[in-house]
Residue frames relative to the residue before (quaternion, step in Angstrom):
aa qw qx qy qz dx dy dz
M 1.0000 0.0000 0.0000 0.0000 0.00 0.00 0.00
K 0.0206 0.7818 -0.6232 0.0059 3.57 -1.05 0.80
I 0.1909 -0.7855 0.5840 0.0741 3.52 -1.13 0.76
F 0.3151 -0.7016 0.6103 0.1901 3.52 -1.11 0.81
S 0.0325 0.8444 -0.5139 0.1476 3.52 -0.45 1.28
F 0.0116 -0.7471 0.6606 0.0732 3.53 -1.41 0.15
W 0.6037 -0.6273 0.3366 0.3586 3.56 -0.86 0.92
R 0.7484 0.4311 -0.2356 0.4456 3.61 0.89 -0.88
S 0.5085 0.6694 -0.4167 0.3461 3.60 1.22 -0.23
L 0.3444 -0.7579 0.5208 0.1890 3.57 -0.58 1.17
A 0.6261 0.5332 -0.3403 0.4560 3.58 1.07 -0.68
T 0.6583 0.4879 -0.3092 0.4827 3.56 1.02 -0.77
Y 0.5586 0.5871 -0.3791 0.4468 3.58 1.13 -0.61
R 0.6377 0.5317 -0.3302 0.4490 3.58 0.93 -0.86
V 0.6890 0.4690 -0.2895 0.4706 3.58 0.86 -0.91
R 0.6141 0.5431 -0.3546 0.4497 3.60 1.00 -0.71
I 0.6253 0.5262 -0.3395 0.4657 3.59 0.99 -0.79
A 0.6733 0.4990 -0.3033 0.4534 3.59 0.83 -0.98
L 0.6357 0.5227 -0.3304 0.4621 3.58 0.93 -0.85
S 0.6810 0.4934 -0.2907 0.4565 3.55 0.90 -0.93
L 0.6347 0.5273 -0.3286 0.4594 3.59 0.97 -0.81
K 0.7076 0.4488 -0.2454 0.4875 3.55 1.07 -0.79
G 0.4542 -0.7003 0.4444 0.3253 3.58 1.25 -0.16
I 0.4670 0.6649 -0.4413 0.3809 3.56 1.17 0.62
T 0.0880 -0.7738 0.6259 0.0411 3.56 -0.92 0.96
P 0.3637 -0.7395 0.5171 0.2311 3.63 -0.45 1.12
E 0.5148 -0.6491 0.4677 0.3083 3.55 -1.07 0.78
E 0.8077 0.1044 -0.0216 0.5799 3.58 1.11 -0.67
V 0.1144 -0.7513 0.6472 0.0594 3.54 -1.06 0.90
I 0.1323 -0.8079 0.5737 0.0267 3.56 -0.56 1.21
E 0.3220 -0.7680 0.5218 0.1852 3.57 -0.58 1.13
V 0.0530 -0.7337 0.6769 0.0269 3.52 -1.09 0.89
N 0.2039 -0.8285 0.5124 0.0973 3.56 -0.01 1.31
L 0.2956 -0.7930 0.5120 0.1472 3.55 -0.28 1.30
M 0.6453 0.5418 -0.3261 0.4287 3.58 1.05 -0.68
K 0.7162 0.3935 -0.2375 0.5252 3.57 1.22 -0.49
G 0.5422 -0.6669 0.3792 0.3428 3.59 1.26 0.16
H 0.3215 0.7825 -0.4884 0.2141 3.59 1.19 0.36
Q 0.5487 0.6180 -0.3970 0.3993 3.58 1.22 -0.34
R 0.6690 0.4879 -0.2943 0.4773 3.57 1.25 -0.37
D 0.4086 0.7032 -0.4751 0.3359 3.57 1.27 0.08
P 0.5505 -0.6443 0.4090 0.3384 3.64 -0.83 0.91
K 0.6270 0.5439 -0.3519 0.4327 3.61 1.01 -0.69
F 0.6940 0.4321 -0.2891 0.4981 3.58 0.98 -0.77
K 0.5974 0.5632 -0.3697 0.4350 3.59 1.05 -0.66
A 0.6131 0.5378 -0.3454 0.4643 3.58 1.14 -0.57
V 0.6336 0.5062 -0.3228 0.4879 3.59 1.19 -0.55
N 0.7895 -0.0338 0.0559 0.6103 3.58 0.91 -0.96
P 0.3331 -0.7871 0.4842 0.1875 3.60 -0.23 1.23
M 0.5947 0.5598 -0.3683 0.4441 3.60 1.22 -0.37
M 0.3097 -0.7844 0.4790 0.2437 3.57 1.35 -0.23
A 0.5293 0.5874 -0.4127 0.4521 3.53 0.96 1.00
I 0.2338 -0.7382 0.6114 0.1632 3.52 -1.24 0.50
P 0.5350 -0.0801 -0.8289 -0.1425 1.48 -2.40 0.78
A 0.1008 -0.7017 0.6879 0.1556 3.46 -1.48 0.10
L 0.1116 -0.8053 0.5819 0.0213 3.55 -1.02 0.80
I 0.1277 -0.7676 0.6251 0.0612 3.54 -0.98 0.91
D 0.0324 -0.7973 0.6017 -0.0366 3.53 -0.71 1.15
G 0.8273 -0.1016 0.0250 0.5519 3.55 -0.19 1.28
E 0.7875 -0.2611 0.2289 0.5092 3.55 -1.04 -0.83
G 0.6571 0.5326 -0.3746 0.3798 3.53 -1.25 0.33
P 0.6923 -0.4943 0.3306 0.4087 3.57 -1.29 0.15
A 0.6160 -0.5238 0.4350 0.3962 3.53 -1.33 0.25
L 0.3500 -0.6830 0.5980 0.2313 3.53 -1.20 0.63
F 0.0635 -0.8063 0.5880 -0.0057 3.57 -1.05 0.74
E 0.7259 0.3523 -0.3684 0.4618 3.53 -1.40 0.49
S 0.4960 -0.7292 0.3867 0.2697 3.54 -0.55 1.23
L 0.6797 0.4848 -0.3201 0.4478 3.62 0.84 -0.85
A 0.6347 0.5179 -0.3318 0.4677 3.59 1.02 -0.73
I 0.6485 0.5090 -0.3172 0.4688 3.57 0.98 -0.83
I 0.6630 0.5081 -0.3133 0.4517 3.59 0.91 -0.90
E 0.6643 0.4795 -0.3182 0.4771 3.61 0.94 -0.77
Y 0.5926 0.5417 -0.3640 0.4722 3.60 1.10 -0.58
L 0.6627 0.4939 -0.3058 0.4726 3.57 0.90 -0.90
D 0.6537 0.5179 -0.3157 0.4525 3.58 1.02 -0.78
E 0.6748 0.4855 -0.2909 0.4737 3.57 1.07 -0.69
T 0.7335 0.4167 -0.2358 0.4825 3.58 1.01 -0.76
H 0.7518 0.1769 -0.1136 0.6249 3.58 1.26 -0.42
P 0.1030 -0.8950 0.4303 0.0567 3.58 0.50 1.20
R 0.7208 0.3812 -0.2653 0.5145 3.62 1.18 -0.06
P 0.5303 -0.3190 -0.7750 0.1280 1.51 -1.47 2.03
P 0.5382 -0.6340 0.4352 0.3449 3.62 -1.04 0.65
L 0.2682 -0.7793 0.5507 0.1322 3.54 -1.06 0.77
L 0.7011 0.3195 -0.2563 0.5837 3.56 1.32 0.23
P 0.4942 -0.6455 0.4832 0.3249 3.60 -1.03 0.70
T 0.5477 -0.6164 0.4510 0.3414 3.58 -1.26 0.29
D 0.6269 0.5471 -0.3404 0.4380 3.60 1.07 -0.66
P 0.5232 -0.6777 0.4090 0.3158 3.63 -0.76 0.97
K 0.6801 0.4742 -0.3102 0.4651 3.62 0.89 -0.84
A 0.6295 0.5196 -0.3330 0.4722 3.56 1.05 -0.73
R 0.6320 0.5250 -0.3279 0.4663 3.59 1.00 -0.79
A 0.6575 0.5068 -0.3082 0.4646 3.56 0.98 -0.88
R 0.6422 0.5144 -0.3306 0.4623 3.61 0.98 -0.78
V 0.6490 0.5106 -0.3160 0.4671 3.58 0.91 -0.88
R 0.6647 0.4875 -0.3101 0.4736 3.58 0.89 -0.88
G 0.6427 0.5326 -0.3273 0.4429 3.58 1.00 -0.78
L 0.6489 0.5023 -0.3141 0.4775 3.57 0.94 -0.87
A 0.6537 0.5151 -0.3078 0.4610 3.57 0.95 -0.88
Q 0.7000 0.4849 -0.2772 0.4450 3.57 0.93 -0.88
I 0.5134 0.5972 -0.4339 0.4375 3.62 1.15 -0.38
I 0.7121 0.4371 -0.2383 0.4951 3.55 1.02 -0.86
A 0.7891 0.3857 -0.1948 0.4367 3.54 0.53 -1.21
C 0.7700 0.3518 -0.1884 0.4979 3.60 1.12 -0.56
D 0.7597 0.3878 -0.2128 0.4768 3.61 0.98 -0.78
S 0.7900 0.3423 -0.1601 0.4829 3.58 0.90 -0.90
H 0.7163 0.4940 -0.2815 0.4046 3.56 0.58 -1.14
P 0.6459 0.5357 -0.3561 0.4112 3.66 0.86 -0.77
L 0.6539 0.5300 -0.3180 0.4364 3.60 1.16 -0.49
V 0.7579 0.3735 -0.2058 0.4936 3.60 1.21 -0.28
V 0.4107 0.7199 -0.4710 0.3020 3.59 1.25 0.13
P 0.7093 -0.4903 0.2867 0.4175 3.62 -1.17 0.47
R 0.6686 0.5141 -0.3390 0.4168 3.62 0.83 -0.86
V 0.6447 0.4973 -0.3237 0.4819 3.60 1.09 -0.63
R 0.6613 0.4965 -0.3126 0.4674 3.59 0.89 -0.87
E 0.6474 0.5097 -0.3192 0.4683 3.58 1.00 -0.78
Y 0.6423 0.5247 -0.3249 0.4544 3.59 0.99 -0.81
L 0.6342 0.5240 -0.3275 0.4646 3.58 0.97 -0.83
A 0.6934 0.4810 -0.2773 0.4592 3.57 0.94 -0.89
H 0.7519 0.4259 -0.2281 0.4486 3.57 0.81 -1.02
E 0.7549 0.4001 -0.2139 0.4735 3.59 0.88 -0.92
Y 0.7940 0.2832 -0.1384 0.5199 3.59 0.98 -0.79
K 0.3979 -0.7656 0.4352 0.2573 3.56 1.38 0.15
I 0.2938 0.7426 -0.5375 0.2707 3.56 1.01 0.80
D 0.4144 -0.7302 0.4835 0.2474 3.57 -0.78 0.99
E 0.7349 -0.4404 0.2784 0.4341 3.55 -1.30 0.23
A 0.6403 0.5263 -0.3302 0.4516 3.59 0.98 -0.80
G 0.6601 0.5098 -0.3011 0.4622 3.56 1.02 -0.79
V 0.6414 0.5094 -0.3179 0.4776 3.56 1.01 -0.80
M 0.6406 0.5116 -0.3188 0.4757 3.59 1.00 -0.80
K 0.6332 0.5218 -0.3316 0.4657 3.60 1.00 -0.77
W 0.6185 0.5383 -0.3272 0.4696 3.58 1.01 -0.85
A 0.6982 0.4734 -0.2778 0.4596 3.57 0.75 -1.06
G 0.6614 0.5178 -0.3088 0.4462 3.56 0.89 -0.90
H 0.6127 0.5620 -0.3429 0.4372 3.58 1.06 -0.78
W 0.7311 0.4333 -0.2533 0.4622 3.59 0.80 -0.98
V 0.5937 0.5335 -0.3640 0.4799 3.58 1.11 -0.57
A 0.6911 0.4808 -0.2770 0.4631 3.57 0.88 -0.95
T 0.6088 0.5579 -0.3546 0.4387 3.58 1.02 -0.75
A 0.6761 0.4770 -0.2890 0.4815 3.56 0.92 -0.88
L 0.6470 0.5190 -0.3284 0.4519 3.59 0.93 -0.83
G 0.6296 0.5335 -0.3310 0.4575 3.57 1.03 -0.74
A 0.6638 0.4900 -0.2988 0.4795 3.57 0.95 -0.86
L 0.6492 0.5186 -0.3102 0.4619 3.57 0.97 -0.86
E 0.6300 0.5303 -0.3352 0.4578 3.59 0.98 -0.80
E 0.6424 0.5164 -0.3253 0.4636 3.59 0.98 -0.80
H 0.6646 0.4992 -0.3022 0.4667 3.56 0.86 -0.94
L 0.7480 0.4411 -0.2364 0.4359 3.56 0.74 -1.07
S 0.6906 0.4834 -0.2940 0.4506 3.59 0.97 -0.76
H 0.7520 0.3772 -0.2072 0.4993 3.60 1.12 -0.61
G 0.6038 0.5864 -0.3591 0.4031 3.59 1.20 -0.34
K 0.4059 -0.7256 0.4980 0.2465 3.58 -0.71 1.03
E 0.5819 0.5919 -0.3673 0.4195 3.58 1.24 -0.32
T 0.5545 0.6140 -0.3940 0.4003 3.58 1.20 -0.42
G 0.0187 -0.7967 0.6040 -0.0096 3.55 -0.94 0.90
T 0.8028 -0.0572 0.1115 0.5830 3.54 -0.77 -1.05
Y 0.7694 0.2001 -0.0819 0.6011 3.52 1.13 -0.85
C 0.7744 -0.3518 0.2336 0.4712 3.57 -1.24 -0.12
Q 0.7792 0.1280 -0.0512 0.6114 3.56 1.08 -0.78
G 0.8268 -0.1614 0.0737 0.5337 3.56 -0.13 1.28
D 0.7106 -0.4579 0.3491 0.4043 3.52 -1.14 -0.75
Q 0.5730 0.5582 -0.3791 0.4653 3.57 1.25 0.50
I 0.4478 -0.6573 0.5329 0.2888 3.57 -0.97 0.85
T 0.0212 -0.8002 0.5989 -0.0237 3.56 -0.89 0.98
I 0.7349 -0.3755 0.3244 0.4623 3.51 -1.35 -0.08
A 0.5994 0.5746 -0.3633 0.4225 3.59 1.07 -0.67
D 0.6646 0.4955 -0.3030 0.4700 3.59 0.96 -0.82
I 0.6061 0.5493 -0.3429 0.4619 3.56 1.07 -0.76
C 0.6899 0.4645 -0.2786 0.4803 3.56 0.89 -0.92
L 0.6220 0.5451 -0.3465 0.4427 3.59 1.02 -0.75
A 0.6285 0.5270 -0.3359 0.4631 3.59 1.00 -0.76
S 0.6606 0.4922 -0.3170 0.4700 3.59 0.97 -0.78
Q 0.6303 0.5244 -0.3398 0.4608 3.59 1.05 -0.67
A 0.6306 0.5226 -0.3320 0.4680 3.58 1.05 -0.71
A 0.6304 0.5113 -0.3316 0.4808 3.59 1.04 -0.74
G 0.6412 0.5166 -0.3145 0.4722 3.57 1.02 -0.78
A 0.6126 0.5466 -0.3428 0.4566 3.56 1.05 -0.75
H 0.6348 0.5199 -0.3219 0.4724 3.57 1.04 -0.77
F 0.6745 0.5042 -0.3009 0.4475 3.58 0.86 -0.94
F 0.7858 0.3299 -0.1528 0.5004 3.58 0.98 -0.88
K 0.5266 -0.7063 0.3716 0.2929 3.56 1.26 0.62
V 0.3955 0.6689 -0.5196 0.3552 3.57 0.89 0.97
D 0.3821 -0.7495 0.5007 0.2039 3.57 -0.73 1.09
I 0.2945 -0.7923 0.5133 0.1483 3.57 -0.41 1.23
N 0.5055 0.6554 -0.4224 0.3695 3.62 1.23 -0.24
Q 0.5667 0.5996 -0.3790 0.4192 3.58 1.21 -0.32
Y 0.7434 0.3514 -0.1681 0.5437 3.55 1.26 -0.42
P 0.1636 -0.8728 0.4472 0.1073 3.60 0.49 1.21
T 0.6613 0.4880 -0.3298 0.4645 3.61 0.97 -0.71
V 0.6100 0.5294 -0.3328 0.4866 3.55 1.03 -0.78
K 0.6715 0.5107 -0.3017 0.4441 3.57 0.83 -0.98
R 0.6503 0.5267 -0.3187 0.4452 3.58 0.93 -0.88
I 0.6846 0.4783 -0.2907 0.4669 3.57 0.87 -0.93
V 0.6437 0.5138 -0.3277 0.4629 3.59 0.95 -0.84
E 0.6590 0.5042 -0.3185 0.4583 3.60 0.88 -0.86
T 0.6255 0.5166 -0.3349 0.4793 3.59 1.07 -0.70
C 0.6464 0.5218 -0.3167 0.4577 3.57 0.94 -0.87
M 0.6994 0.5005 -0.2855 0.4230 3.56 0.88 -0.93
K 0.5531 0.5727 -0.3977 0.4560 3.58 1.28 -0.07
N 0.6000 0.5333 -0.3449 0.4864 3.55 1.33 -0.28
E 0.5184 -0.6828 0.4206 0.2970 3.57 -0.75 1.06
A 0.6092 0.5727 -0.3598 0.4140 3.60 1.03 -0.74
F 0.6736 0.4646 -0.2845 0.4994 3.58 1.04 -0.77
A 0.6845 0.5228 -0.2958 0.4130 3.55 0.83 -1.03
K 0.7370 0.4250 -0.2593 0.4571 3.60 0.78 -0.96
A 0.6437 0.5176 -0.3224 0.4624 3.60 1.23 -0.34
H 0.4344 0.7321 -0.4466 0.2753 3.60 1.25 -0.28
P 0.6178 -0.5849 0.3750 0.3682 3.60 -0.99 0.78
L 0.7171 0.4617 -0.2730 0.4450 3.59 0.85 -0.89
K 0.6325 0.5012 -0.3411 0.4822 3.60 1.28 0.02
Q 0.5713 0.6229 -0.3672 0.3883 3.58 1.28 0.01
P 0.6285 -0.5242 0.4073 0.4053 3.58 -1.22 0.46
G 0.7840 0.3140 -0.2453 0.4760 3.54 -0.95 0.90
A 0.5479 0.6181 -0.4027 0.3943 3.58 1.23 -0.28
P 0.4799 -0.6525 0.4889 0.3239 3.60 -1.05 0.63
A 0.6661 -0.4940 0.3658 0.4224 3.56 -1.25 0.27
A 0.7758 -0.0136 0.0089 0.6307 3.56 1.18 -0.59
A 0.0023 0.8036 -0.5948 0.0221 3.57 -1.07 0.74
């Protein structure tokens, strides 16, 4: 198994957490430096035409792409510990919480969007940061409402079992740090993230713990 990764990629952070929870260590980690535009290299574009990471290759066959799809693949092929509940409504809630992050919020702040805002609309760095912070905060606000009022919320997003929702929540908290959004405004989110970060799988997968990461970001 090999994974295409970059320290600052929040989507790759999600997959690293899942791999660690499952006790899987990829044989090869291939850096795709998003800050240097390596995702646009023709060799990587052949792996993922969307020019986005993560991408994962497991044995024979094409590369897998999109973090939630990769995580569900890992959950199906390595079912312990499970990352989705067995109850259909609980599974739908977990997927919904995860998708607020991975589908509604994160796509608006990825490098290609920030670069487009800067290059095409001449928005300065402060404006791009304001854009990113707005969408990160919007999602955190919605998540806080769901988690603080949902009777299904427990130690984690869904009861007392780590799920895909918690994995995504940890990545959203990392994004909040990068884009200067104060997570203290969202006490339930903060509590769950802090609980997750006590788990070694979350802590060692954090962007700032990866090769190439700066001492602080």
